[in-house]
C-alpha positions in Angstrom: 23.9 -39.1 -8.5 26.7 -36.9 -9.6 26.4 -35.3 -13.0 29.6 -34.9 -15.1 30.1 -31.6 -16.8 31.7 -31.4 -20.2 34.9 -29.4 -20.2 34.6 -25.9 -21.6 35.5 -25.8 -25.3 37.9 -23.0 -26.4 36.7 -21.3 -29.5 39.6 -19.0 -30.5 40.2 -16.8 -27.5 36.7 -17.1 -26.1 35.9 -19.9 -23.7 32.6 -21.6 -24.6 30.4 -23.1 -21.8 29.1 -26.6 -22.3 25.3 -27.1 -22.2 25.7 -28.6 -18.7 27.7 -25.6 -17.5 25.2 -23.2 -18.9 22.4 -25.1 -17.3 24.2 -25.1 -13.9 24.9 -21.3 -14.3 21.2 -20.7 -15.1 20.1 -22.6 -12.0 22.5 -20.6 -9.8 21.2 -17.3 -11.2 17.6 -18.5 -10.7 18.3 -19.5 -7.1 20.1 -16.2 -6.3 17.1 -14.3 -7.7 14.6 -16.4 -5.7 16.7 -15.8 -2.5 16.7 -12.0 -3.1 13.0 -12.0 -3.8 12.2 -14.0 -0.7 14.5 -11.7 1.4 12.7 -8.6 -0.1 9.3 -10.1 0.6 10.4 -10.9 4.2 11.6 -7.3 4.6 8.3 -6.0 3.1 6.3 -8.2 5.3 8.1 -7.0 8.4 7.7 -3.4 7.4 3.9 -4.0 6.8 3.6 -5.6 10.3 5.3 -2.6 11.8 3.0 -0.3 9.9 -0.1 -2.2 11.1 1.2 -2.0 14.7 1.7 1.8 14.4 -1.7 2.4 12.8 -3.4 0.3 15.5 -2.2 2.8 18.1 -4.5 5.9 18.3 -2.9 9.3 18.0 -3.4 11.6 21.0 -5.6 14.4 19.5 -4.3 17.3 21.5 -5.3 20.8 20.3 -1.8 21.1 18.9 -2.1 17.9 17.0 -5.5 18.8 15.6 -4.0 22.2 14.5 -1.1 20.4 12.8 -3.4 18.0 11.0 -5.7 20.8 9.9 -2.9 22.9 8.6 -1.3 20.1 6.6 -4.7 19.1 5.2 -5.5 22.6 4.2 -2.2 22.9 2.4 -2.8 19.7 0.5 -6.4 20.6 -0.3 -5.3 24.0 -1.8 -2.7 22.3 -4.0 -5.3 19.7 -5.2 -7.9 22.5 -5.9 -5.3 24.5 -7.8 -4.8 21.4 -10.0 -8.5 21.1 -10.7 -8.9 17.9 -8.6 -12.2 17.0 -6.8 -10.7 14.5 -4.4 -7.6 13.9 -2.4 -6.1 10.7 -1.0 -5.7 11.5 2.6 -4.8 8.0 4.0 -3.7 4.7 2.7 -3.5 1.7 4.9 -3.3 -2.2 4.9 -6.7 -3.8 4.7 -5.8 -5.6 8.0 -6.9 -2.3 9.6 -10.5 -3.3 8.8 -12.2 -6.0 10.8 -13.3 -7.7 7.6 -10.1 -7.1 5.6 -11.8 -4.5 3.4 -14.8 -6.6 2.3 -17.4 -4.0 3.2 -15.4 -1.3 1.5 -14.9 -3.4 -1.6 -18.6 -4.0 -1.8 -19.5 -0.4 -1.0 -21.7 -1.5 1.9 -23.2 1.4 3.9 -21.8 0.3 7.2 -18.2 0.1 6.0 -16.9 2.8 8.5 -17.8 0.4 11.4 -15.1 -2.0 10.2 -12.3 0.5 10.6 -9.9 0.2 13.5 -7.0 2.3 14.9 -5.9 5.4 13.2 -8.1 4.8 10.1 -11.0 4.9 12.5 -9.7 8.1 14.0 -9.4 9.6 10.5 -13.0 8.7 9.7 -14.2 10.2 13.0 -12.1 13.4 12.3 -13.8 13.7 8.9 -17.3 13.0 10.4 -16.9 15.6 13.2 -15.0 18.3 11.4 -15.1 18.0 7.6 -18.4 16.5 6.8 -20.3 19.4 8.3 -18.2 21.7 6.1 -19.5 19.8 3.0 -16.6 17.4 2.4 -17.3 13.8 1.4 -15.3 10.7 2.2 -14.9 7.8 -0.1 -13.1 4.5 0.7 -11.9 2.0 -1.8 -9.4 -0.8 -2.3 -6.5 0.8 -4.1 -4.3 -2.2 -5.0 -4.9 -5.8 -5.8 -1.8 -8.0 -5.1 -2.2 -11.4 -6.6 -5.8 -10.5 -7.4 -6.8 -10.1 -3.8 -7.9 -6.9 -2.0 -4.8 -5.0 -0.7 -4.5 -1.5 0.7 -7.4 0.8 1.4 -7.5 4.4 0.4 -9.5 7.1 2.1 -10.3 10.0 -0.3 -11.6 13.4 0.8 -14.0 14.6 -1.8 -15.6 18.0 -2.6 -17.8 19.1 -5.4 -20.6 21.7 -5.3 -23.7 20.6 -7.2 -24.3 23.3 -9.8 -28.0 23.9 -10.6 
């Protein structure tokens, strides 16, 4: 069924769109926005998939790599301490890097580290072997909630000396 559009009415020097023309224009704008949004979501989805692939691959922890990680971390810790902070976000990753999509972390279950995979698991092991003995804590939590569902996970290095 073909809809007929009312011809534009000329009001002085300004053309005036008919209601049908305005409705059609609005539909075209809405469709263009939806297309851009879908394309953006598609690009974001592909980028997220690539990130998950990257994070699934363990990093070779050569002595040089451990030194690089340690130096970068020390620098970031000093800055955080100078700012009076007691924690530092050291890693953020998609909940797909957890075998349960972050459920154990969200529920603060004691065995949450066992759900980590790939580089997040390596980060936990690095903390456990090197930083925990030096008095640092590690806290994990869901840091965003897209559409009300658990999203990315954040690993926070914590420090605070109990004062008696």
